[in-house]
N, C-alpha and C positions, 0 to 999 in steps of 0.2 A: 464468597469469602468465608473465612473460618467462623464457626459458631462460637458463642461465648464459652469460656472455660472457667473463669473465676466466679466465686460466690461470696466474697467478702469485700469490705472496705468502701463504704459510701458510694461514690460514682463508679467504683469497680464492683459493686454488688451484682448479684445474679439478676435482680429485677431490672436494673438499669441496662445491663448487657442484653437481657432478653428483649427489652423494648427496642434497642438498637437493631437487634437481629430481625424482629418482626417488621420494623420499618423498612428493611431491605425488600421484603416481599411486597409490601404495600406500594412502595415507590416503583418497583419493577413492574407491577401490574399496571400502574399509570403509564409507564414508558411503553409497555407493550400495546396498550390501548391507543396511545398517541401515534405510535408507528402504524398501527392498522388504519387509523382514521386518515392519516396523511399518506398512506400507501408507501411508507418507507420500508416496509418488510420486503418489498420487491427490489428496492435498491440495495438494501443491506440485509440479505437473507440470513447470513451467518450470525450477525449481531442480534437479529430478532430470535434466531434459534437459541442463542446464548441466554437471552432474557427469559425465554420460555423454560429452558432447562433450569435456570436458577430458581424459578417459581416452583417447578416440579421437585427439585432437590430440597427446597425448604419444606414443602408439604410432606416429604418423607423423613427428613432428619429432625425437624422440630418436634413432632410427636414422639419420635424415638428417644430424643434427648430428655424429654420431660416426663413422659407417661408410659413409655413402652416397657414391657417386662422382658424384652430381649436382653441378651447379655451384652456386655461392653464390647466384646470381640465382634459381634455382628454390626454394632454401630460403628466401630473403628473401621472395618473394611468397607462398609457402605460409604462412609464419609470420604475415605481416601480414593475410592472408585469415582465418586463425584468430582473430587479434586483433579484426578487424572483427565476426566472428560472436560472439565473447565480449562485445564491446561491446553488441550488440543484446540478447543474453541477459541481460546484467547489468542493463540498464534494465528489461527485462520482469520480472526477479525483484523489483526494487523495486516495480513495479506489483502483482505477485502478493502480496507481503507486505502491501502497503497494503490490498488487497482483503480479505485475511484479518483484518487488524486491525479494519477497519470493517465486517465482515460483519453485525453486528446493526443497523447504522445505514445504512439504504438511501439516505437523502437525502445524508448526508455522503459515502457511497461514490460516488454519482452525481456530486457536485461534484468529488471527487478524480479521477474518471475523466476529466472534462473538462480539469482542470488538467494531468493527466499527458499527455494528447494534445497540448495546447499546448506543454508542455515538450519533448516529442519533436520537434515541429515546429521549435521554436526551436533545439534542439541540431543538428538536421539542417541548418538554415539556417546556423548558425555553422560547421559542418563544410564546407559548400559554399563559404562565403565564404573560409575559411582555405585551402581547396584551390585556389580561383581566384586568391587574392592571394599565395600563397607563391611565393618565387623558386625557380627550378630549382636543386637542390643534390644532395647525396648521397642524401638520403632521398626527396625528391620531394614534390609537393603532396598526394598521396593519403595518404601516411604522416603528414604533418603534420596533415591533417584527422582521421585516426583518433586520433592522439595528443591533439588538442585536445578532441574529443568524449569520449574516454575519461576525460580529466581532469574534464570536466563530470559524467560519470556517477559518478566517484569522490566528487565533492563532494555529489552527491545521495545516495550511499550513506552518507556520514558524516552528512548531514542527517537521514536516516531514523532512524538509531540515536539521534541526539540528540533527535529528535521523540518517539520511544518512551520515552526516559528521562524526558522532561519531562512528557508527557501520558499516560503509562501509567496513572497513578492515576485520571485522568478517563475513560479508555476501558475500564477494567477489564482491561487487559493485564498479565498476570503475567510476571515475568522467567523463569519456568519454562516459558513457552509456546514452541513451536517457532518461531513467527514472530519472537519476540524474540531467540531464540538465533541464527537465521540472519542477522538484521540485525546482531547483535553481531559475528559473524564478518566480515561484509562491512565494517562500520564500522572494525574493527581493521585489516584489510588495507588498506582505502582510506585511512584516516588516516595510517598509516605511509608509504604510497606518496606521498601529498601532502607529508608532512613531509620525507622524503628528497629529493623533487624540489626543495623550497625550499632545502635545504642544498646540493644539487648546483648549482643555478642561482647561488647566492651564492658558490660556490667553496669551501665548507667540507667537501665530501665528493667523493670520486672516483666515477666510474661503477661501478667494481668494488665499492666499498663499498656503494653504493646498491643494486646488484643482490643482494648477499648479504643485506642487511637486509630487502629486499622478499621474498626467498625464505623467510627465517625467519618473517617476519610472516605470509606466506600459509600456511605450514605450521601456525602457531598458529591461524589462522582455520579451517583444515580440522579441526583438533582440536576447536575449539569446535563446529563443525557435527556432528562425530561424537558428541560428548558429548550434544548435544541430540537427535540422531537416536536414540540409545539410551535416552534418558530418557523417562519418561512425561509426557505433556503435562498441565499443570495446567489446571483449569477457570477460566473467567472469573470476575471478581468479580460478586456478585449485582447484579441490575439496580437494586435499591432504593438502592444506594450511589452510583449514577452520575447524580446530579442534573444536573450541568453538561453532560454529553454528551447526555442526553435533552433538555435545554433547547435545545442547539444544533440537535439533530435536528428538534425541533418548530419552531424559528424558521425554519430553512431550508425545511421543508415548507410553512410558511405563506407564505414568499416565493414558492415555486414555484406554490402554489395559493391565491391571495388570494381572500377572500370578496367576491363580487359585491355591488354596491350594492343591487340589487333583490332579493337573497336574503332580506332581513329581512321583506319583505311577507308571504310565506306563513307565516312564523313568527308574526307579529302576528295574522293572520287566524285561525290555529289557536288562539291564546290567547283571542281574543274568542269564538270558537265554544265553547271549553271553559267560559268564564265564563258565557255565556248558558245552556248546557246544565246547569250546576250550579245556576243560579238557578231554572230551570224545575223541577228535581228537588226542590230544597229547599222551594219555595213553591207546589207544586201543591196544588189544593183537595182537602180530605178529604171523605168521605161524612158527611153530617149524621146524627145519631141520630134515630130516628123521633119521639121526643117533643120534640126541640129545635125552636126557631123559626128558620127560615132568615133570614139577614140579607139586606139588599138586595144586588143583584148589583154595584152600583157601589162597595160597600165593598171588594171584592177589588182594585180598581184604584186605591184611594186610598192616599196616602202615598208614601214613597220607594221601598219594596220592592214595587212593583206588578209583576205578572207580565207580561212582554212577550209580545205576540202574535207568531205566526209571521211576520206581514207585516213586523215590525220587525227581523228577523234581518239581521245585517250580512253583506253579500255580499263 
């Protein structure tokens, strides 16, 4: 998240914002330690990499912001380079959580993978168009592109938690699962950031107020991640209760592998073969008793239930 930029006005003072910024790194260290302890870094490697990168970025940007003798230009480019990396990791985290949610549904997961690849391509094109069409100013086209794509990712993060809230009952996802908790934290921070952006654009909030609110919201999101990292993951709902999701899975699987027109022929051939075999078994001639009088041979072939000869077998 963005470092503090204001230096005046009580709660908006530099000391208050610095404390909120330092709290990011402290809470993220706790989240990383909890993930290592509970081996969640194996289940969510991208999210763990994001936490580690946030700590690394803080260890670089914080000293530069307060004590470094480097120029503002160096700090500016390092900050926006870290923002671009956060952008990529944030989108990859959405994809990672999506895969975890749809882990039992292979067909739905494959469809989602294709959609995510297209979404990444579209956002990349949007960033390129914004960078190419932005006028030269204080921030420059690259910064404008990063900001635009970041807002697209924030919308996707809010959409992810809304999706889980609506469809969790159909997918068997419990609110106690780690994937739900990580999505909840992302949705909280992203929703507040988009809301404060709307207030700032409409002129109802200053830049300093927006920065402080975003710092507080991001700290709350890290607290949510910490709570879910320390908690025990709940099991999925039983498969018998997920009729809708299994029906979606089967429908997509049928669309991917449609039944061929000529595939019914072998099935009918096997049915006819079984029918004739059963007829031969049921009506095979029995041995006559020694004192009985044998009937004419033509009587075995008279009537509806005559025994078919091998030459009449359907090929």
